C-alpha positions in Angstrom: 15.6 -31.5 8.8 12.3 -31.2 10.6 9.0 -30.5 8.8 8.9 -27.0 10.2 12.2 -26.1 8.6 11.8 -28.0 5.4 12.6 -25.9 2.3 9.6 -24.9 0.3 11.3 -23.6 -2.9 8.7 -25.1 -5.3 5.6 -23.5 -3.9 2.6 -23.0 -6.1 2.8 -22.6 -9.8 1.9 -19.0 -10.5 -1.0 -18.5 -12.9 0.0 -17.1 -16.3 0.0 -13.4 -15.7 2.0 -10.2 -16.3 5.7 -9.8 -15.6 4.8 -7.5 -12.6 2.4 -10.0 -11.1 4.8 -13.0 -11.3 7.8 -11.0 -10.1 6.1 -8.5 -7.7 7.7 -9.8 -4.6 11.2 -9.7 -6.1 10.8 -6.3 -7.6 9.4 -4.7 -4.3 12.0 -6.4 -2.1 14.8 -5.5 -4.4 13.6 -1.9 -4.6 13.4 -1.6 -0.8 16.9 -3.1 -0.4 18.3 -0.6 -3.0 16.5 2.3 -1.3 17.9 1.4 2.1 21.4 1.1 0.8 21.1 4.5 -0.9 20.0 6.2 2.3 22.1 4.4 4.9 25.4 6.3 4.1 23.7 9.6 4.9 22.2 8.4 8.2 24.4 5.7 9.8 27.4 6.1 12.1 30.7 4.8 11.0 30.4 1.7 13.1 26.9 1.0 11.7 28.2 1.5 8.2 31.0 -1.0 8.8 28.3 -3.6 10.0 26.1 -3.0 6.9 29.0 -3.2 4.4 30.2 -6.5 5.8 26.7 -7.8 5.9 26.3 -7.2 2.2 29.7 -8.8 1.6 28.7 -12.0 3.5 25.2 -12.0 2.0 26.8 -13.3 -1.2 28.3 -16.5 0.2 25.2 -16.9 2.4 23.0 -16.8 -0.8 25.2 -19.4 -2.4 25.1 -21.7 0.7 21.4 -21.3 0.9 21.0 -22.6 -2.7 23.3 -25.5 -1.8 21.5 -26.5 1.4 17.9 -25.4 0.8 17.7 -26.2 -3.0 20.2 -29.0 -3.4 19.8 -30.4 0.1 23.6 -30.6 0.7 25.3 -29.4 3.9 28.7 -27.8 3.3 31.2 -26.6 6.0 33.7 -25.4 3.3 32.1 -22.2 2.1 35.0 -20.3 3.7 37.4 -22.2 1.5 35.8 -20.8 -1.7 35.5 -17.4 -0.1 39.3 -17.5 0.5 40.1 -18.8 -3.0 38.2 -16.0 -4.6 39.9 -13.4 -2.3 43.4 -14.7 -2.7 43.2 -15.2 -6.4 41.8 -11.8 -6.9 44.5 -10.3 -4.7 47.3 -12.1 -6.5 46.0 -11.0 -9.9 45.9 -7.3 -8.7 49.1 -7.1 -6.8 51.5 -9.5 -8.6 50.2 -9.5 -12.1 48.7 -6.0 -12.2 45.6 -7.1 -14.0 42.5 -4.8 -14.3 40.1 -5.1 -11.4 37.2 -6.7 -13.3 39.5 -9.2 -15.0 41.1 -10.1 -11.6 37.6 -10.5 -10.0 36.4 -12.7 -12.8 39.5 -15.0 -12.5 39.0 -15.2 -8.8 35.4 -16.3 -9.2 36.3 -18.7 -12.0 39.2 -20.2 -9.9 36.8 -21.0 -7.0 34.2 -22.5 -9.4 36.9 -24.7 -11.0 38.1 -26.0 -7.7 34.4 -26.7 -6.7 33.9 -28.6 -10.0 37.0 -30.7 -9.4 36.3 -31.6 -5.8 32.5 -31.8 -6.4 32.9 -34.6 -8.9 33.6 -37.1 -6.1 32.0 -35.2 -3.2 28.6 -34.9 -4.7 28.2 -38.6 -4.5 28.2 -38.3 -0.7 25.2 -37.5 1.4 24.5 -35.9 4.8 27.2 -35.7 7.3 29.7 -37.4 5.0 29.6 -34.4 2.6 29.8 -31.9 5.5 32.9 -33.7 6.8 34.5 -33.8 3.4 33.9 -30.1 2.8 35.3 -29.4 6.3 38.4 -31.2 5.2 38.6 -29.0 2.1 38.5 -25.9 4.3 41.4 -27.1 6.3 43.4 -27.9 3.2 42.9 -24.4 1.8 43.7 -22.8 5.2 47.0 -24.7 5.5 47.9 -24.1 1.9 47.6 -20.3 2.2 49.6 -20.3 5.4 52.4 -22.3 3.9 52.6 -21.1 0.3 54.9 -18.2 -0.6 52.6 -16.9 -3.3 49.9 -16.3 -0.7 52.3 -14.6 1.7 52.2 -17.3 4.3 50.8 -16.1 7.6 51.3 -12.4 6.6 48.9 -12.7 3.7 48.7 -10.3 0.8 48.3 -6.6 1.5 48.3 -3.3 -0.3 45.3 -4.3 -2.5 44.3 -1.2 -4.4 40.8 0.2 -4.0 38.5 -0.2 -7.1 37.5 2.7 -9.3 34.2 3.2 -11.1 34.2 5.6 -14.1 37.3 7.1 -12.7 35.8 7.6 -9.2 37.8 5.9 -6.5 35.7 3.8 -4.1 37.6 5.1 -1.1 35.0 5.2 1.7 32.4 2.9 3.2 29.5 4.8 1.6 30.8 4.5 -1.9 31.7 0.9 -1.3 28.2 0.1 -0.1 26.8 1.6 -3.3 29.5 -0.3 -5.2 28.5 -3.8 -3.9 24.7 -3.3 -3.7 24.0 -3.9 -7.4 26.0 -7.2 -7.3 24.0 -8.4 -4.2 20.7 -7.4 -5.9 21.6 -9.2 -9.1 22.8 -12.2 -7.1 19.4 -12.2 -5.3 17.4 -12.0 -8.6 19.5 -14.8 -10.2 19.1 -17.0 -7.1 15.3 -16.3 -6.9 14.9 -17.1 -10.6 16.7 -20.4 -10.1 14.5 -21.5 -7.2 11.4 -21.0 -9.5 13.0 -22.6 -12.5 12.8 -26.1 -13.9 16.1 -27.0 -12.2 15.0 -25.5 -8.9 11.7 -27.4 -8.8 13.6 -30.5 -9.7 15.9 -30.2 -6.8 13.2 -29.4 -4.4 11.5 -32.5 -5.6 14.7 -34.4 -4.9 14.6 -33.2 -1.3 11.1 -34.6 -1.0 11.8 -37.9 -2.7 15.0 -38.5 -4.6 13.8 -41.8 -6.0 10.6 -40.3 -7.4 12.5 -37.4 -8.9 15.0 -39.7 -10.6 12.2 -41.8 -11.9 10.9 -38.7 -13.7 14.2 -38.1 -15.4 16.1 -35.9 -12.9 19.8 -36.5 -12.9 20.3 -35.5 -9.3 24.0 -35.9 -9.3 24.6 -33.5 -12.2 22.2 -30.9 -10.8 23.7 -31.0 -7.3 27.1 -30.6 -8.8 26.0 -27.6 -10.8 24.5 -25.9 -7.7 27.7 -26.8 -5.7 29.8 -25.0 -8.4 27.4 -22.1 -8.4 27.4 -21.8 -4.6 31.3 -21.6 -4.8 30.9 -18.8 -7.3 28.8 -16.7 -4.9 31.3 -17.3 -2.1 34.2 -16.3 -4.2 32.5 -13.1 -5.3 32.0 -12.3 -1.7 35.7 -12.9 -1.2 36.6 -10.5 -4.0 34.6 -7.7 -2.3 36.1 -8.6 1.1 39.6 -8.2 -0.4 38.7 -4.8 -1.8 37.2 -3.6 1.5 39.9 -4.6 4.0 42.8 -4.2 1.5 44.5 -7.3 2.9 43.8 -11.0 2.6 45.1 -13.3 5.3 44.6 -16.9 6.4 41.7 -15.9 8.6 39.5 -15.8 5.5 39.8 -19.6 5.3 39.3 -20.4 9.0 36.6 -22.8 10.1 34.8 -20.2 12.1 33.9 -18.2 9.0 32.2 -21.3 7.5 30.3 -21.6 10.7 29.3 -18.0 10.6 28.0 -18.3 7.0 26.1 -21.5 8.0 24.5 -19.6 10.9 23.4 -16.8 8.5 21.6 -19.4 6.4 20.0 -21.2 9.3 18.9 -18.1 11.2 17.6 -16.4 8.1 15.6 -19.4 7.1 16.8 -22.5 5.2 15.2 -22.5 1.8 14.7 -18.7 1.5 17.0 -16.5 -0.5 15.8 -13.4 1.2 16.4 -15.2 4.5 20.0 -15.6 3.7 20.4 -11.8 3.3 18.5 -11.2 6.5 20.6 -13.8 8.3 23.8 -12.1 7.1 22.6 -8.7 8.6 21.5 -10.4 11.8 24.8 -12.3 12.4 26.8 -9.1 11.6 24.7 -7.0 14.0 25.0 -9.6 16.7 28.7 -10.0 16.3 29.6 -6.3 16.2 26.6 -4.9 18.1 27.3 -7.0 21.2 30.6 -5.3 21.6 28.7 -2.3 22.7 25.7 -3.9 24.3 27.5 -6.3 26.7 29.8 -3.6 28.3 26.7 -1.4 28.8 24.9 -4.3 30.6 28.0 -5.6 32.4 30.5 -2.8 33.0 34.1 -3.8 32.6 33.3 -6.7 30.3 36.0 -6.8 27.6 37.6 -9.2 25.1 35.8 -12.4 24.3 33.4 -11.9 27.1 31.6 -9.4 24.9 30.7 -12.2 22.5 28.8 -14.1 25.1 25.6 -12.2 24.2 26.2 -13.1 20.6 26.2 -16.8 21.4 23.2 -16.6 23.7 21.0 -14.7 21.1 22.0 -17.2 18.4 20.9 -20.1 20.6 17.6 -18.4 21.4 16.9 -17.8 17.7 17.5 -21.4 16.8 15.5 -22.7 19.7 12.5 -20.3 19.3 12.5 -19.8 15.5 13.5 -23.2 14.0 12.3 -22.0 10.6 14.4 -18.9 10.8 13.5 -15.3 10.3 11.8 -16.0 7.0 9.4 -18.6 8.4 8.6 -16.3 11.4 7.8 -13.4 9.0 5.6 -15.5 6.9 3.7 -16.8 9.9 3.2 -13.3 11.3 2.1 -12.0 8.0 -0.6 -14.6 7.6 -2.0 -13.6 11.0 -2.5 -10.0 10.0 -6.1 -9.1 9.2 -5.2 -7.3 6.0 -3.0 -10.1 4.7 -4.0 -11.1 1.2 -5.9 -14.4 0.8 -4.5 -17.2 -1.3 -4.2 -16.3 -4.9 -7.4 -17.1 -6.8 -7.2 -20.5 -8.5 -6.6 -20.6 -12.2 -9.6 -20.9 -14.4 -8.5 -24.4 -15.2 -8.7 -25.4 -11.6 -12.0 -23.6 -10.7 -14.0 -24.5 -13.7 -16.8 -26.8 -12.8 -16.4 -30.3 -14.2 -19.2 -32.1 -16.1 -19.1 -35.7 -14.9 -20.9 -36.7 -18.0 -18.1 -35.6 -20.3 -15.1 -37.7 -21.2 -11.9 -36.1 -19.8 -9.0 -35.1 -22.1 -6.7 -38.1 -22.6 -3.0 -37.4 -21.7 -0.6 -37.6 -24.6 0.7 -41.1 -25.4 4.0 -42.0 -26.9 4.1 -45.0 -29.2 7.7 -45.5 -30.4 7.2 -49.1 -31.6 4.4 -50.8 -33.5 1.6 -52.5 -31.5 2.5 -56.1 -30.6 6.3 -55.5 -31.1 8.5 -56.2 -28.0 8.9 -53.0 -26.0 10.4 -54.5 -22.8 12.4 -57.6 -22.6 13.4 -59.1 -19.2 15.9 -61.9 -19.4 17.1 -64.0 -16.4 16.4 -61.2 -13.9 17.7 -62.1 -10.4 18.1 -60.3 -7.1 19.9 -61.8 -4.1 20.3 -60.4 -0.7 23.0 -62.5 0.8 21.5 -66.0 0.9 18.0 -64.8 0.2 16.8 -64.8 -3.4 14.1 -62.2 -3.8 13.7 -62.7 -7.5 15.0 -65.8 -9.3 15.7 -66.0 -13.1 12.6 -64.1 -14.3 12.2 -63.7 -18.1 9.3 -61.8 -19.7 8.5 -60.0 -22.9 6.0 -57.2 -22.9 4.4 -56.3 -26.3 3.7 -52.7 -27.1 0.2 -51.4 -26.7 -0.8 -54.0 -24.1 -1.4 -54.2 -20.4 0.6 -56.8 -18.5 -0.7 -57.7 -15.1 2.0 -58.8 -12.6 0.4 -60.5 -9.6 1.4 -62.8 -6.8 1.0 -63.2 -3.0 2.6 -60.8 -0.6 6.4 -61.0 -0.7 6.4 -62.7 -4.1 9.0 -60.2 -5.5 6.7 -58.0 -7.6 8.0 -54.6 -6.3 11.6 -55.9 -6.4 11.1 -56.6 -10.1 9.7 -53.1 -10.6 12.7 -51.6 -8.9 15.1 -53.5 -11.1 13.2 -52.6 -14.2 13.2 -48.9 -13.4 16.8 -48.7 -12.1 16.0 -48.3 -8.4 17.8 -51.6 -7.8 20.7 -53.1 -9.6 20.1 -56.8 -10.5 22.4 -59.5 -9.3 22.0 -61.1 -12.7 20.0 -60.7 -15.8 19.2 -57.8 -18.1 16.4 -55.4 -18.7 16.1 -54.1 -22.3 13.7 -51.3 -23.1 13.3 -50.0 -26.7 16.4 -51.9 -27.6 18.5 -50.3 -24.9 19.9 -52.2 -21.9 18.8 -50.1 -18.9 19.5 -52.6 -16.1 22.0 -51.5 -13.5 21.6 -47.8 -14.6 20.1 -44.9 -12.6 16.3 -44.4 -12.8 16.8 -41.2 -14.8 18.3 -43.2 -17.6 15.2 -45.4 -18.0 13.0 -42.2 -17.6 15.0 -40.5 -20.4 14.0 -43.4 -22.7 10.3 -43.1 -21.8 9.9 -45.5 -18.9 8.0 -44.0 -15.9 6.6 -45.5 -12.8 4.5 -45.0 -9.7 5.2 -46.5 -6.2 3.7 -48.9 -3.8 4.5 -46.6 -1.0 3.5 -43.2 -2.1 6.3 -40.8 -3.1 4.6 -37.3 -2.9 6.5 -34.1 -3.3 5.2 -32.5 -0.2 6.9 -29.1 -0.6 4.6 -28.2 -3.4 0.9 -28.3 -4.4 -1.0 -30.8 -6.6 -0.3 -29.2 -9.9 3.3 -28.7 -8.8 3.6 -32.5 -8.4 2.2 -33.1 -11.9 4.3 -30.4 -13.3 7.4 -32.3 -12.2 6.2 -35.1 -14.5 6.9 -32.8 -17.4 10.6 -32.5 -16.4 12.1 -34.6 -19.2 9.9 -32.7 -21.7 11.6 -29.4 -20.8 15.0 -28.1 -21.9 15.8 -25.1 -19.7 18.9 -25.7 -17.5 20.4 -23.9 -14.6 21.7 -20.9 -16.6 18.4 -20.3 -18.4 16.6 -20.7 -15.1 18.8 -18.1 -13.4 18.3 -15.6 -16.3 14.5 -16.3 -16.3 14.4 -17.4 -19.9 11.9 -20.1 -19.7 8.5 -18.5 -19.2 7.0 -19.9 -22.4 8.2 -23.4 -21.6 6.8 -23.2 -18.1 3.5 -21.9 -19.3 3.1 -24.8 -21.8 4.0 -27.5 -19.2 1.7 -25.9 -16.7 -1.2 -26.0 -19.0 -0.5 -29.6 -19.8 -0.4 -30.4 -16.1 -3.9 -29.1 -15.6 -5.2 -31.1 -18.6 -3.8 -34.3 -17.1 -5.3 -33.5 -13.7 -8.6 -33.1 -15.6 -8.2 -36.7 -16.8 -8.5 -37.9 -13.2 -11.0 -35.2 -12.2 -8.5 -33.6 -9.8 -8.6 -30.0 -11.1 -10.6 -28.9 -8.1 -7.7 -29.8 -5.8 -4.9 -28.5 -8.2 -3.8 -25.6 -5.9 -4.1 -27.6 -2.6 -1.1 -28.8 -0.8 -0.2 -32.3 -2.0 0.5 -33.5 1.5 -3.1 -32.4 2.6 -4.8 -34.6 0.0 -6.6 -37.8 1.1 -4.6 -40.9 0.5 -6.8 -42.1 -2.5 -6.4 -38.7 -4.3 -2.6 -38.7 -3.6 -2.6 -42.1 -5.3 -4.4 -40.7 -8.3 -2.2 -37.6 -8.4 0.9 -39.8 -8.6 -0.6 -41.6 -11.6 -1.2 -38.1 -13.2 2.4 -37.2 -12.5 3.6 -40.3 -14.3 1.3 -39.7 -17.2 2.6 -36.1 -17.5 5.9 -37.5 -18.6 4.2 -38.9 -21.7 5.9 -42.3 -21.2 6.2 -45.1 -23.7 5.9 -47.6 -20.9 4.1 -47.0 -17.6 4.8 -49.1 -14.5 2.0 -48.9 -12.0 2.7 -50.4 -8.6 -0.7 -51.0 -6.9 -2.4 -47.9 -8.3 -5.8 -48.8 -6.9 -4.7 -49.4 -3.3 -6.6 -47.0 -1.1 -9.0 -45.8 -3.7 -12.8 -45.6 -3.2 -15.1 -47.5 -5.5 -15.8 -44.5 -7.7 -12.1 -43.7 -7.9 -11.3 -47.3 -8.8 -13.8 -47.1 -11.7 -12.2 -43.8 -12.9 -8.8 -45.4 -12.7 -9.8 -48.6 -14.6 -11.5 -46.6 -17.3 -8.4 -44.4 -17.7 -6.2 -47.5 -18.1 -8.4 -48.9 -20.7 -8.4 -45.7 -22.7 -4.7 -45.4 -22.4 -4.2 -48.9 -23.8 -6.6 -48.1 -26.6 -4.4 -45.0 -27.3 -1.4 -47.3 -27.6 0.3 -46.9 -24.2 2.0 -50.0 -22.8 1.3 -50.6 -19.1 2.8 -53.1 -16.6 0.4 -53.3 -13.6 1.0 -54.7 -10.2 -2.2 -55.0 -8.3 -3.6 -57.1 -5.4 -7.1 -56.9 -6.7 -6.8 -60.0 -8.9 -10.3 -59.6 -10.4 -9.5 -56.1 -11.5 -6.2 -57.3 -13.1 -8.0 -60.1 -14.9 -10.5 -57.6 -16.3 -7.9 -55.1 -17.5 -4.9 -57.1 -18.6 -4.1 -58.6 -21.9 -1.5 -60.8 -20.3 -0.9 -61.9 -16.8 2.3 -63.0 -15.1 2.4 -64.6 -11.7 5.3 -64.5 -9.2 5.6 -66.8 -6.2 8.6 -66.6 -3.9 10.5 -64.7 -6.6 9.8 -67.3 -9.3 7.7 -66.8 -12.4 5.1 -69.7 -12.1 2.6 -68.6 -14.8 2.4 -66.3 -17.8 -0.3 -66.1 -20.4 -3.8 -64.7 -21.1 -6.0 -64.0 -18.1 -8.2 -67.1 -18.5 -5.3 -69.5 -18.8 -3.6 -68.0 -15.8 -6.8 -68.0 -13.8 -7.1 -71.8 -14.3 -3.4 -72.6 -13.8 -3.1 -75.1 -10.8 0.2 -73.5 -9.8 -1.5 -70.1 -9.4 -4.3 -71.7 -7.4 -1.7 -73.2 -5.1 0.1 -69.9 -4.6 -3.1 -68.1 -3.7 -5.0 -70.8 -1.8 -2.1 -72.5 -0.1 -3.2 -76.1 -1.3 -0.8 -78.5 -2.8 -0.7 -79.0 -6.6 -2.6 -82.3 -6.7 -5.5 -80.8 -4.7 -5.6 -77.8 -6.9 -5.7 -79.8 -10.1 -8.5 -82.0 -8.7 -10.5 -78.9 -7.7 -10.1 -77.4 -11.2 -11.1 -80.6 -12.9 -14.2 -80.8 -10.7 -15.1 -77.2 -11.6 -14.7 -78.0 -15.3 -16.9 -81.1 -15.0 -19.7 -79.2 -13.3 -19.4 -76.4 -15.8 
């Protein structure tokens, strides 16, 4: 996925405001869509009505796929399978069991979601083209099954599906059917839009930017992706239900591969990452597919059959080449160029308030689950081998609560590898990591994060799809409780407001509130580094792992960082610090551990470690005898 088409679900965190202000776009867009659907039956021709109805039907699976691809970052080529499961199950319930329409529809959607759950349990562990191929295989399985199963009518399919009735009124024409489906599409839109702005939506957008960083903040990426996969299947199945009602017959064509491709095109053309784009893409693809049947013969007299679809393919290629971000991105770009376009929303009072450099910033909350001096982290025999190369060899350490441990060593000594094994990013070859009495080694990073262990990274892991305060907001993830369902229903405003306010307070501690609403990717490197520390502090950790937090900082920024670390230690936070600036580590740390070629060669207070001959050898490259002689000579002169 290129930068130009990268989903931007997270966006800026809206200031605390009225319901109208925070949902204005959704309300206006939904109102316009409803108004158009009310008017179209009185103004459109029969062929145009047919296009609009099917566009609304396919908007539902397109919304679902857009959530899966744009929100969860998973490419699926099996959306037609769930569309067919919903359509066939609904048809069977109506024609063979004579169930009421709403009950049959609910069973159809539930059946597709159940299948998605069962196949998603293994499939959601796959990534990229592997998942796409696996879902493609699922589509073929469903297609073959409905062709060969007597219950589904084999190649004939199921026909004679009765039309729905609403309050005793039969939905027996396209106009009524359009009005019948419109509320469901609008509700689906609202639910999907709410989800993209929710705690779960922001988490999955963060996963798309940096899965490791998101997991290190407590995001269980596997579980969230599975939930969105099941939800996407539900949207597709609901589209299948309406399809069965509209055509009154369900045949194996509903499960064919080309339908999955069409839904995929709707998402890509509309704009990956935009729920509104999915709806627009559904209309465009339907207009192209059906409209070209009239346009091509007018341009090329006598053109019939599949030749009429040549224009459809040509237009699709041009849209993808000329509008890589889809219709949504093109619309946003055009809007921003208009002279009357609104400027960026005014920054929140927290962000624009002038800071008094003479005041002491608000200290982030500190969790102290164990008494100061008691072991909070115990590393025993930690080893990591890559074939015949030993990156870390039998390292054992105990970190007392409420202290700063400095972990130093030459380049390639194994410091970051140790961090990765402690946090769960790497599985140790041998040894254990025990945090707050729980063995966390070999488990995913979100497990360590759930216990209160948070980290930063040597190579910055910035959530580029959001702004600065959005990055820090993600640090509050494990402090929240709202899940996918509450997010879809919009029942988390209070929780979001509280976490947003806390995010600004933490930015204030690093004097970054003036950049709170700026794009995170546009920040200078040093401020990105400080933002990452703020994000880790937002989690209110019991143990903070900092991997070279001062790299790239200016002199003033380093002083601010050092002062913050001292104050955090005073407040009771335990910190493990990897830093190349040995002098800074010695001035900050209560204890210092030194790695060299993956081996722990020294551990003690800063003064003892500074004068350890093995440490001098590691840093100066002399042999042990020369190092001891040099130290003895310095002591004599002293």
